[in-house]
Backbone as CSV, one residue per row, in Angstrom:
resi,resn,N_x,N_y,N_z,CA_x,CA_y,CA_z,C_x,C_y,C_z
1,MET,-8.417,25.988,6.257,-9.116,24.757,5.849,-9.448,24.785,4.360
2,LYS,-9.854,25.974,3.859,-10.160,26.090,2.442,-8.929,25.802,1.593
3,GLY,-7.752,26.311,2.062,-6.513,26.055,1.339,-6.176,24.581,1.303
4,PHE,-6.397,23.900,2.431,-6.130,22.462,2.497,-7.048,21.702,1.532
5,TYR,-8.326,22.068,1.525,-9.287,21.390,0.641,-8.909,21.584,-0.824
6,THR,-8.458,22.786,-1.169,-8.041,23.058,-2.552,-6.830,22.207,-2.930
7,LEU,-5.862,22.117,-2.016,-4.674,21.298,-2.274,-5.036,19.823,-2.375
8,PHE,-5.976,19.394,-1.550,-6.410,17.998,-1.568,-7.067,17.655,-2.913
9,LYS,-7.942,18.529,-3.399,-8.586,18.308,-4.701,-7.552,18.292,-5.822
10,GLN,-6.560,19.184,-5.729,-5.518,19.225,-6.756,-4.731,17.915,-6.763
11,ALA,-4.394,17.415,-5.576,-3.648,16.156,-5.481,-4.479,14.993,-6.016
12,LEU,-5.786,14.998,-5.745,-6.661,13.942,-6.266,-6.682,13.950,-7.793
13,CYS,-6.767,15.143,-8.360,-6.774,15.251,-9.827,-5.469,14.733,-10.427
14,GLN,-4.360,14.968,-9.728,-3.070,14.477,-10.206,-2.994,12.954,-10.139
15,LEU,-3.694,12.369,-9.185,-3.643,10.914,-8.998,-4.641,10.156,-9.870
16,LEU,-5.798,10.759,-10.111,-6.867,10.054,-10.834,-6.610,10.088,-12.330
17,THR,-5.602,9.347,-12.736,-5.243,9.216,-14.145,-5.588,7.810,-14.619
18,PRO,-5.732,7.605,-15.920,-6.015,6.254,-16.437,-4.977,5.225,-15.992
19,ALA,-3.706,5.629,-15.943,-2.651,4.690,-15.545,-2.825,4.257,-14.099
20,THR,-3.067,5.217,-13.207,-3.232,4.897,-11.788,-4.456,4.019,-11.565
21,LEU,-5.580,4.367,-12.178,-6.805,3.596,-11.997,-6.675,2.185,-12.572
22,THR,-5.947,2.055,-13.678,-5.716,0.731,-14.260,-4.922,-0.143,-13.301
23,ILE,-3.873,0.425,-12.716,-3.012,-0.336,-11.810,-3.783,-0.797,-10.583
24,PHE,-4.574,0.102,-9.990,-5.212,-0.220,-8.719,-6.586,-0.870,-8.850
25,LEU,-7.274,-0.669,-9.977,-8.607,-1.228,-10.127,-8.649,-2.483,-10.999
26,ILE,-7.797,-2.560,-11.998,-7.847,-3.667,-12.955,-6.728,-4.680,-12.740
27,PHE,-5.527,-4.179,-12.462,-4.368,-5.067,-12.361,-4.511,-6.144,-11.290
28,PRO,-5.115,-5.856,-10.105,-5.273,-6.931,-9.110,-6.046,-8.131,-9.644
29,SER,-7.110,-7.882,-10.395,-7.910,-8.984,-10.959,-7.107,-9.766,-11.992
30,VAL,-6.363,-9.040,-12.831,-5.558,-9.690,-13.864,-4.490,-10.567,-13.225
31,LEU,-3.784,-10.019,-12.243,-2.727,-10.780,-11.571,-3.296,-11.999,-10.849
32,THR,-4.411,-11.810,-10.157,-5.022,-12.914,-9.417,-5.443,-14.037,-10.364
33,PHE,-6.092,-13.676,-11.462,-6.523,-14.689,-12.427,-5.317,-15.406,-13.029
34,LEU,-4.290,-14.641,-13.405,-3.117,-15.239,-14.040,-2.388,-16.180,-13.090
35,MET,-2.083,-15.705,-11.888,-1.359,-16.530,-10.918,-2.220,-17.710,-10.464
36,GLY,-3.505,-17.453,-10.265,-4.401,-18.534,-9.849,-4.494,-19.626,-10.897
37,PHE,-4.552,-19.238,-12.164,-4.626,-20.210,-13.257,-3.329,-21.004,-13.397
38,LEU,-2.192,-20.310,-13.315,-0.903,-20.966,-13.497,-0.601,-21.979,-12.399
39,PHE,-1.033,-21.674,-11.169,-0.672,-22.529,-10.035,-1.879,-23.262,-9.459
40,ASP,-2.907,-23.415,-10.266,-4.130,-24.063,-9.792,-3.873,-25.497,-9.328
41,GLY,-2.982,-26.187,-10.004,-2.707,-27.582,-9.655,-2.069,-27.771,-8.298
42,LEU,-1.450,-26.721,-7.748,-0.784,-26.833,-6.455,-1.751,-26.705,-5.284
43,TYR,-2.971,-26.229,-5.543,-3.893,-25.924,-4.450,-5.201,-26.695,-4.522
44,ASN,-5.355,-27.602,-5.507,-6.659,-28.220,-5.708,-7.047,-29.234,-4.635
45,THR,-6.153,-29.566,-3.727,-6.505,-30.506,-2.654,-6.511,-29.820,-1.295
46,THR,-6.431,-28.512,-1.266,-6.364,-27.801,0.007,-7.604,-26.953,0.210
47,LEU,-7.769,-26.456,1.426,-8.885,-25.578,1.766,-8.797,-24.270,0.995
48,VAL,-7.565,-23.821,0.761,-7.330,-22.550,0.075,-7.059,-22.822,-1.399
49,SER,-7.902,-22.291,-2.289,-7.654,-22.454,-3.719,-6.545,-21.505,-4.151
50,SER,-6.004,-21.733,-5.331,-4.952,-20.855,-5.845,-5.482,-19.433,-6.019
51,TYR,-6.750,-19.296,-6.396,-7.341,-17.965,-6.580,-7.521,-17.265,-5.231
52,ASP,-7.876,-18.047,-4.205,-7.990,-17.464,-2.858,-6.636,-16.961,-2.374
53,PHE,-5.614,-17.789,-2.546,-4.282,-17.424,-2.061,-3.747,-16.193,-2.786
54,TYR,-3.786,-16.232,-4.101,-3.210,-15.113,-4.858,-4.134,-13.891,-4.875
55,GLY,-5.420,-14.093,-4.616,-6.304,-12.939,-4.473,-5.884,-12.076,-3.299
56,VAL,-5.531,-12.722,-2.185,-5.057,-11.987,-1.007,-3.663,-11.419,-1.242
57,THR,-2.757,-12.271,-1.696,-1.363,-11.837,-1.801,-1.136,-10.809,-2.906
58,MET,-1.892,-10.898,-4.006,-1.708,-9.911,-5.071,-2.275,-8.548,-4.685
59,ILE,-3.326,-8.523,-3.862,-3.825,-7.257,-3.336,-2.730,-6.598,-2.485
60,VAL,-2.083,-7.397,-1.645,-0.988,-6.883,-0.810,0.167,-6.409,-1.694
61,PHE,0.479,-7.188,-2.722,1.581,-6.839,-3.618,1.305,-5.520,-4.350
62,ILE,0.081,-5.337,-4.845,-0.279,-4.093,-5.526,-0.151,-2.908,-4.567
63,ALA,-0.571,-3.105,-3.324,-0.428,-2.040,-2.323,1.041,-1.696,-2.113
64,MET,1.894,-2.724,-2.068,3.324,-2.496,-1.868,3.945,-1.778,-3.054
65,MET,3.580,-2.183,-4.258,4.094,-1.512,-5.449,3.531,-0.089,-5.562
66,GLY,2.334,0.114,-5.017,1.732,1.447,-5.026,2.426,2.428,-4.103
67,ALA,3.386,1.928,-3.332,4.147,2.823,-2.452,4.985,3.821,-3.240
68,THR,5.116,3.604,-4.545,5.845,4.567,-5.378,4.989,5.792,-5.718
69,VAL,3.689,5.727,-5.470,2.789,6.833,-5.824,3.177,8.142,-5.135
70,PRO,3.453,8.154,-3.817,3.845,9.419,-3.192,5.096,10.039,-3.818
71,ALA,6.032,9.216,-4.267,7.231,9.758,-4.908,6.859,10.539,-6.155
72,ASN,5.875,10.041,-6.893,5.448,10.729,-8.105,4.714,12.033,-7.792
73,ILE,3.844,12.005,-6.800,3.044,13.187,-6.509,3.861,14.273,-5.796
74,PHE,4.925,13.874,-5.124,5.780,14.858,-4.465,6.884,15.377,-5.383
75,LEU,7.407,14.511,-6.258,8.673,14.835,-6.911,8.638,14.897,-8.427
76,GLU,7.524,14.533,-9.065,7.517,14.556,-10.529,7.830,15.951,-11.063
77,LYS,8.661,15.986,-12.088,9.158,17.264,-12.613,8.046,18.144,-13.175
78,HIS,7.015,17.549,-13.792,5.965,18.368,-14.404,5.075,19.039,-13.367
79,LEU,5.257,18.689,-12.076,4.473,19.325,-11.020,5.158,20.554,-10.438
80,LYS,6.362,20.855,-10.916,7.131,21.937,-10.302,6.448,23.293,-10.425
81,SER,5.784,23.559,-11.563,5.121,24.850,-11.714,4.001,25.009,-10.689
82,GLY,3.258,23.926,-10.461,2.219,23.954,-9.436,2.799,24.103,-8.051
83,ASN,3.922,23.428,-7.802,4.579,23.547,-6.503,5.053,24.970,-6.239
84,THR,5.470,25.675,-7.307,5.908,27.053,-7.155,4.753,27.944,-6.704
85,ARG,3.584,27.751,-7.298,2.411,28.524,-6.899,2.024,28.218,-5.461
86,ILE,2.117,26.932,-5.094,1.782,26.541,-3.722,2.744,27.187,-2.732
87,PHE,4.024,27.234,-3.110,5.046,27.788,-2.226,4.750,29.248,-1.875
88,TYR,4.226,29.995,-2.851,3.959,31.421,-2.620,2.520,31.687,-2.152
89,SER,1.750,30.634,-1.946,0.380,30.812,-1.460,0.360,30.817,0.070
90,PRO,-0.663,31.423,0.674,-0.719,31.535,2.139,-1.257,30.272,2.815
91,VAL,-0.580,29.139,2.618,-0.970,27.894,3.284,0.241,27.339,4.027
92,SER,-0.022,26.641,5.093,1.072,26.090,5.891,1.699,24.893,5.190
93,ARG,2.955,24.622,5.517,3.634,23.472,4.913,2.989,22.168,5.374
94,VAL,2.394,22.165,6.574,1.707,20.962,7.048,0.515,20.650,6.149
95,SER,-0.223,21.678,5.765,-1.372,21.478,4.877,-0.932,20.921,3.533
96,ILE,0.235,21.353,3.059,0.713,20.914,1.747,1.002,19.422,1.751
97,TYR,1.834,18.957,2.704,2.192,17.534,2.667,1.044,16.653,3.142
98,MET,0.215,17.143,4.074,-0.913,16.329,4.533,-1.956,16.147,3.433
99,ALA,-2.169,17.172,2.600,-3.118,17.054,1.494,-2.666,15.974,0.516
100,LYS,-1.369,15.936,0.217,-0.831,14.934,-0.700,-0.921,13.531,-0.097
101,ILE,-0.575,13.414,1.174,-0.636,12.117,1.854,-2.073,11.608,1.899
102,LEU,-3.008,12.490,2.262,-4.410,12.085,2.357,-4.962,11.673,1.001
103,ALA,-4.592,12.399,-0.052,-5.061,12.048,-1.394,-4.551,10.668,-1.802
104,CYS,-3.280,10.403,-1.544,-2.716,9.076,-1.849,-3.452,7.988,-1.083
105,PHE,-3.718,8.244,0.192,-4.385,7.240,1.022,-5.806,6.981,0.534
106,VAL,-6.540,8.031,0.216,-7.927,7.876,-0.232,-7.990,7.067,-1.523
107,VAL,-7.155,7.425,-2.490,-7.188,6.744,-3.779,-6.780,5.280,-3.642
108,MET,-5.644,5.018,-2.975,-5.142,3.653,-2.866,-6.068,2.776,-2.033
109,SER,-6.480,3.258,-0.865,-7.317,2.429,0.008,-8.697,2.197,-0.598
110,LEU,-9.252,3.212,-1.274,-10.567,3.050,-1.886,-10.524,2.041,-3.036
111,CYS,-9.505,2.147,-3.889,-9.381,1.205,-5.008,-9.186,-0.224,-4.509
112,ILE,-8.350,-0.394,-3.516,-8.097,-1.731,-2.964,-9.353,-2.286,-2.301
113,SER,-10.091,-1.424,-1.585,-11.333,-1.869,-0.943,-12.359,-2.294,-1.981
114,ILE,-12.482,-1.538,-3.083,-13.415,-1.896,-4.153,-13.071,-3.265,-4.730
115,ASN,-11.776,-3.501,-4.959,-11.347,-4.807,-5.465,-11.720,-5.926,-4.509
116,MET,-11.458,-5.735,-3.226,-11.735,-6.790,-2.249,-13.232,-7.063,-2.148
117,ILE,-14.048,-6.018,-2.157,-15.505,-6.212,-2.086,-16.011,-6.951,-3.320
118,LEU,-15.519,-6.568,-4.506,-15.925,-7.256,-5.733,-15.473,-8.716,-5.724
119,PHE,-14.258,-8.965,-5.264,-13.762,-10.346,-5.169,-14.692,-11.187,-4.298
120,GLN,-15.109,-10.620,-3.157,-15.943,-11.363,-2.221,-17.360,-11.541,-2.754
121,VAL,-17.942,-10.471,-3.284,-19.322,-10.513,-3.769,-19.471,-11.498,-4.929
122,THR,-18.473,-11.539,-5.804,-18.538,-12.439,-6.960,-18.038,-13.849,-6.643
123,SER,-17.581,-14.056,-5.404,-17.017,-15.350,-4.965,-15.773,-15.737,-5.753
124,PHE,-15.143,-14.763,-6.366,-13.897,-15.014,-7.086,-12.776,-15.372,-6.108
125,VAL,-12.779,-14.672,-4.968,-11.784,-14.895,-3.920,-12.496,-14.863,-2.576
126,ASN,-12.134,-15.779,-1.702,-12.669,-15.770,-0.339,-11.885,-14.756,0.490
127,LEU,-12.584,-13.700,0.931,-11.941,-12.688,1.766,-12.608,-12.575,3.128
128,GLY,-13.125,-13.692,3.596,-13.636,-13.740,4.959,-15.138,-13.601,5.091
129,GLY,-15.851,-13.393,3.981,-17.306,-13.269,4.077,-17.712,-12.082,4.936
130,SER,-18.413,-12.349,6.022,-18.881,-11.282,6.914,-17.733,-10.598,7.652
131,ARG,-16.554,-11.196,7.616,-15.388,-10.610,8.297,-14.568,-9.713,7.372
132,ILE,-15.082,-9.423,6.195,-14.318,-8.637,5.231,-14.019,-7.229,5.752
133,SER,-14.863,-6.712,6.641,-14.601,-5.370,7.190,-13.288,-5.349,7.962
134,TYR,-12.970,-6.450,8.650,-11.696,-6.533,9.378,-10.522,-6.578,8.392
135,VAL,-10.734,-7.273,7.284,-9.700,-7.357,6.245,-9.439,-5.972,5.656
136,ILE,-10.518,-5.237,5.362,-10.384,-3.894,4.787,-9.707,-2.948,5.761
137,LEU,-10.065,-3.032,7.046,-9.448,-2.167,8.060,-7.950,-2.432,8.167
138,LEU,-7.566,-3.699,8.179,-6.148,-4.043,8.260,-5.400,-3.551,7.026
139,MET,-5.987,-3.727,5.849,-5.345,-3.247,4.626,-5.243,-1.721,4.621
140,GLY,-6.222,-1.036,5.210,-6.156,0.421,5.310,-4.977,0.873,6.143
141,ALA,-4.758,0.209,7.281,-3.615,0.535,8.129,-2.307,0.231,7.412
142,PHE,-2.284,-0.849,6.655,-1.092,-1.242,5.904,-0.780,-0.224,4.805
143,VAL,-1.813,0.209,4.083,-1.631,1.210,3.018,-1.125,2.522,3.603
144,LEU,-1.665,2.935,4.739,-1.207,4.171,5.391,0.282,4.081,5.733
145,PHE,0.695,2.940,6.257,2.113,2.734,6.584,2.983,2.834,5.337
146,LEU,2.554,2.208,4.254,3.340,2.225,3.014,3.458,3.642,2.445
147,ILE,2.354,4.384,2.469,2.368,5.755,1.944,3.319,6.629,2.745
148,LEU,3.279,6.519,4.053,4.138,7.352,4.890,5.597,6.916,4.798
149,LEU,5.829,5.624,4.604,7.200,5.150,4.395,7.773,5.768,3.125
150,SER,7.000,5.731,2.047,7.448,6.310,0.789,7.621,7.820,0.901
151,THR,6.677,8.497,1.564,6.752,9.950,1.719,7.974,10.353,2.531
152,ALA,8.263,9.594,3.592,9.438,9.889,4.405,10.717,9.787,3.584
153,LEU,10.771,8.790,2.697,11.928,8.677,1.802,11.990,9.851,0.828
154,CYS,10.826,10.247,0.305,10.768,11.359,-0.653,11.354,12.634,-0.064
155,VAL,10.876,12.986,1.119,11.269,14.274,1.700,12.674,14.226,2.288
156,THR,13.245,13.041,2.371,14.608,12.912,2.871,15.619,12.871,1.729
157,ILE,15.282,12.153,0.649,16.206,11.960,-0.474,16.074,13.067,-1.518
158,HIS,14.837,13.529,-1.748,14.547,14.591,-2.732,14.874,14.175,-4.165
159,SER,14.760,12.890,-4.467,15.019,12.411,-5.819,13.951,11.390,-6.184
160,GLU,13.139,11.702,-7.205,12.085,10.787,-7.623,12.657,9.467,-8.104
161,GLU,13.697,9.534,-8.947,14.278,8.322,-9.513,14.843,7.408,-8.421
162,LEU,15.641,8.000,-7.509,16.263,7.192,-6.461,15.215,6.627,-5.507
163,THR,14.215,7.446,-5.164,13.154,6.970,-4.273,12.404,5.805,-4.895
164,ASN,12.074,5.921,-6.188,11.362,4.834,-6.869,12.192,3.563,-6.933
165,VAL,13.494,3.705,-7.176,14.378,2.531,-7.226,14.414,1.843,-5.861
166,ILE,14.579,2.641,-4.806,14.655,2.070,-3.450,13.345,1.386,-3.081
167,ILE,12.229,2.082,-3.333,10.922,1.527,-2.979,10.617,0.265,-3.776
168,SER,10.809,0.318,-5.094,10.491,-0.829,-5.942,11.315,-2.053,-5.570
169,ASN,12.630,-1.865,-5.417,13.502,-2.997,-5.102,13.239,-3.546,-3.704
170,SER,13.079,-2.649,-2.736,12.857,-3.115,-1.364,11.508,-3.822,-1.236
171,MET,10.487,-3.324,-1.927,9.179,-3.966,-1.861,9.193,-5.339,-2.534
172,SER,9.964,-5.469,-3.602,10.078,-6.772,-4.260,10.723,-7.794,-3.331
173,VAL,11.804,-7.372,-2.663,12.495,-8.260,-1.728,11.589,-8.613,-0.548
174,LEU,10.934,-7.593,0.013,10.044,-7.836,1.149,8.853,-8.688,0.744
175,GLY,8.418,-8.535,-0.513,7.334,-9.380,-1.005,7.723,-10.852,-1.010
176,LEU,8.939,-11.123,-1.462,9.441,-12.500,-1.450,9.533,-13.033,-0.021
177,LEU,10.030,-12.173,0.888,10.208,-12.600,2.274,8.891,-12.680,3.043
178,SER,7.833,-12.149,2.458,6.527,-12.173,3.120,5.676,-13.356,2.670
179,GLY,6.205,-14.176,1.765,5.462,-15.337,1.304,4.361,-15.003,0.327
180,ILE,4.503,-13.882,-0.400,3.471,-13.477,-1.342,3.434,-14.393,-2.563
181,PHE,4.597,-14.810,-3.039,4.660,-15.605,-4.260,4.772,-17.102,-3.979
182,PHE,5.388,-17.451,-2.863,5.496,-18.854,-2.465,5.816,-18.888,-0.974
183,PRO,5.555,-20.017,-0.297,5.792,-20.106,1.149,7.236,-19.783,1.502
184,ILE,7.422,-18.910,2.475,8.756,-18.470,2.861,9.571,-19.608,3.470
185,ALA,8.880,-20.617,4.020,9.585,-21.747,4.638,10.466,-22.480,3.643
186,SER,10.133,-22.380,2.346,10.909,-23.074,1.321,12.301,-22.465,1.139
187,LEU,12.510,-21.241,1.666,13.816,-20.594,1.544,14.766,-20.962,2.682
188,GLY,14.260,-21.625,3.706,15.120,-22.021,4.817,14.825,-21.239,6.086
189,ASP,15.390,-21.731,7.189,15.123,-21.152,8.508,15.629,-19.721,8.636
190,PHE,16.773,-19.421,8.004,17.372,-18.089,8.141,16.434,-17.012,7.583
191,PHE,15.946,-17.219,6.363,15.057,-16.235,5.743,13.705,-16.199,6.448
192,GLU,13.273,-17.334,6.958,12.010,-17.365,7.694,12.119,-16.540,8.971
193,MET,13.292,-16.579,9.614,13.508,-15.789,10.825,13.527,-14.294,10.512
194,ILE,14.199,-13.915,9.416,14.260,-12.515,9.013,12.862,-11.979,8.708
195,ALA,12.044,-12.803,8.060,10.701,-12.381,7.654,9.815,-12.029,8.836
196,GLN,10.108,-12.591,10.011,9.289,-12.320,11.181,9.348,-10.861,11.619
197,PHE,10.354,-10.118,11.158,10.496,-8.704,11.525,9.869,-7.776,10.484
198,SER,9.237,-8.337,9.481,8.678,-7.540,8.394,7.200,-7.226,8.632
199,PRO,6.810,-5.946,8.619,5.376,-5.606,8.734,4.550,-6.214,7.611
200,MET,5.183,-6.461,6.462,4.470,-7.084,5.353,4.090,-8.523,5.708
201,LYS,5.022,-9.245,6.323,4.760,-10.619,6.742,3.683,-10.657,7.827
202,TRP,3.733,-9.705,8.764,2.690,-9.632,9.794,1.321,-9.492,9.143
203,THR,1.242,-8.601,8.163,-0.044,-8.307,7.530,-0.578,-9.504,6.759
204,VAL,0.288,-10.147,5.966,-0.147,-11.299,5.169,-0.631,-12.433,6.077
205,ASP,0.142,-12.764,7.107,-0.241,-13.846,8.021,-1.560,-13.530,8.721
206,CYS,-1.708,-12.277,9.157,-2.922,-11.890,9.869,-4.138,-11.945,8.951
207,LEU,-3.973,-11.557,7.692,-5.077,-11.621,6.738,-5.592,-13.048,6.586
208,PHE,-4.689,-13.989,6.439,-5.105,-15.383,6.276,-5.733,-15.934,7.560
209,GLN,-5.243,-15.486,8.712,-5.837,-15.933,9.974,-7.272,-15.430,10.114
210,ILE,-7.481,-14.161,9.761,-8.831,-13.592,9.839,-9.771,-14.304,8.872
211,ILE,-9.305,-14.553,7.667,-10.157,-15.142,6.628,-10.491,-16.595,6.930
212,TYR,-9.504,-17.385,7.341,-9.711,-18.834,7.455,-9.874,-19.336,8.885
213,ASP,-9.351,-18.598,9.872,-9.547,-19.009,11.262,-10.647,-18.204,11.945
214,GLY,-11.059,-17.132,11.310,-12.124,-16.316,11.885,-11.654,-15.288,12.882
215,ARG,-10.402,-15.366,13.278,-9.855,-14.419,14.253,-8.334,-14.487,14.228
216,SER,-7.711,-13.473,14.813,-6.267,-13.473,15.002,-5.971,-12.785,16.322
217,GLU,-5.258,-13.477,17.174,-4.958,-12.884,18.486,-4.038,-11.681,18.363
218,TYR,-3.393,-11.529,17.199,-2.476,-10.403,17.010,-3.082,-9.286,16.156
219,TYR,-4.360,-9.417,15.786,-4.967,-8.472,14.836,-4.819,-7.026,15.292
220,TRP,-5.331,-6.717,16.475,-5.288,-5.330,16.941,-3.873,-4.888,17.254
221,TRP,-3.014,-5.811,17.673,-1.608,-5.468,17.918,-0.905,-5.095,16.611
222,ILE,-1.230,-5.807,15.540,-0.613,-5.495,14.244,-1.090,-4.133,13.739
223,ILE,-2.396,-3.874,13.869,-2.898,-2.557,13.477,-2.249,-1.467,14.324
224,PHE,-2.140,-1.710,15.614,-1.481,-0.752,16.504,-0.033,-0.516,16.082
225,GLY,0.676,-1.609,15.756,2.069,-1.490,15.320,2.190,-0.697,14.029
226,LEU,1.287,-0.946,13.076,1.319,-0.211,11.807,1.022,1.274,12.017
227,VAL,0.090,1.575,12.912,-0.248,2.979,13.203,0.917,3.682,13.895
228,VAL,1.553,3.003,14.845,2.704,3.599,15.540,3.845,3.861,14.562
229,LEU,4.142,2.885,13.709,5.183,3.080,12.685,4.814,4.241,11.756
230,SER,3.531,4.341,11.413,3.077,5.435,10.547,3.278,6.788,11.215
231,LEU,2.991,6.876,12.507,3.179,8.136,13.236,4.653,8.518,13.312
232,LEU,5.523,7.530,13.506,6.965,7.799,13.533,7.437,8.312,12.169
233,LEU,6.931,7.705,11.118,7.286,8.151,9.768,6.730,9.556,9.490
234,LEU,5.529,9.847,10.016,4.947,11.178,9.844,5.807,12.233,10.535
235,MET,6.408,11.883,11.654,7.315,12.807,12.337,8.532,13.106,11.470
236,ILE,9.019,12.094,10.756,10.147,12.303,9.834,9.729,13.225,8.700
237,VAL,8.526,13.008,8.182,8.010,13.866,7.109,7.915,15.309,7.592
238,HIS,7.340,15.499,8.771,7.178,16.855,9.310,8.532,17.539,9.518
239,ARG,9.496,16.785,9.946,10.830,17.349,10.209,11.549,17.725,8.906
240,ASN,11.386,16.912,7.874,12.209,17.078,6.659,11.527,17.801,5.510
241,TYR,10.197,17.934,5.550,9.504,18.541,4.409,9.682,20.055,4.395
242,ARG,10.180,20.565,3.271,10.288,22.006,3.043,9.759,22.290,1.650
243,PRO,8.701,23.085,1.511,8.100,23.341,0.189,9.085,23.854,-0.848
244,ASP,10.109,24.640,-0.412,11.043,25.212,-1.365,11.967,24.158,-1.989
245,ASP,11.971,22.946,-1.444,12.793,21.878,-2.036,12.158,21.310,-3.310
246,TYR,10.918,21.687,-3.615,10.181,21.055,-4.702,9.788,22.038,-5.801
247,ILE,10.555,23.149,-5.886,10.291,24.138,-6.948,11.525,24.335,-7.791
């Protein structure tokens, strides 16, 4: 346990950089304000303001783009010397990858939760009022899924550059298909049908249902689905992770 705690603290120190904190703590507000201002005229007659819409969707988008974080913490070249020391230390390989995964989850979910609470408290974005805890829980499950998806790719491909390219491009495409930037219905029935199979689309739709309808009949099913997918991805990580691949 002591070895795991030491690895966890080391991973946190690697993640808590000015660049990471800027992306997860400041960038959501900047994106929300920019997109909300640019498209304010499209939402001024609806229940949902442009700031409300993009406040939700940009938080999701930042989480999706943050899926590249595990690739950096697992595969960055400047971490190889530390990985060598870890390889020769008396800790299990499970402790090594779980410490990195947990550190990524803590940093990403905490930063996103802080943004959502500030958005709600300042009335900048409507995130459900008293129902914000449900929004945070759903986003936590979503972030866990994204981290494990990225980690599974890392330990399978063993290339930081290729993993980042795959994650960045796939998340951009899935973001478009999830209706983050504009309603997916505008792309036609074919793309709307494809989007129904995307966990990102499930999450975005459920968030808006919780915030504006007060409930979602699929809420717990979506969380269950994200957790099951996360466990399947964790099995891939456990099968493919070998500490000697990272020295």
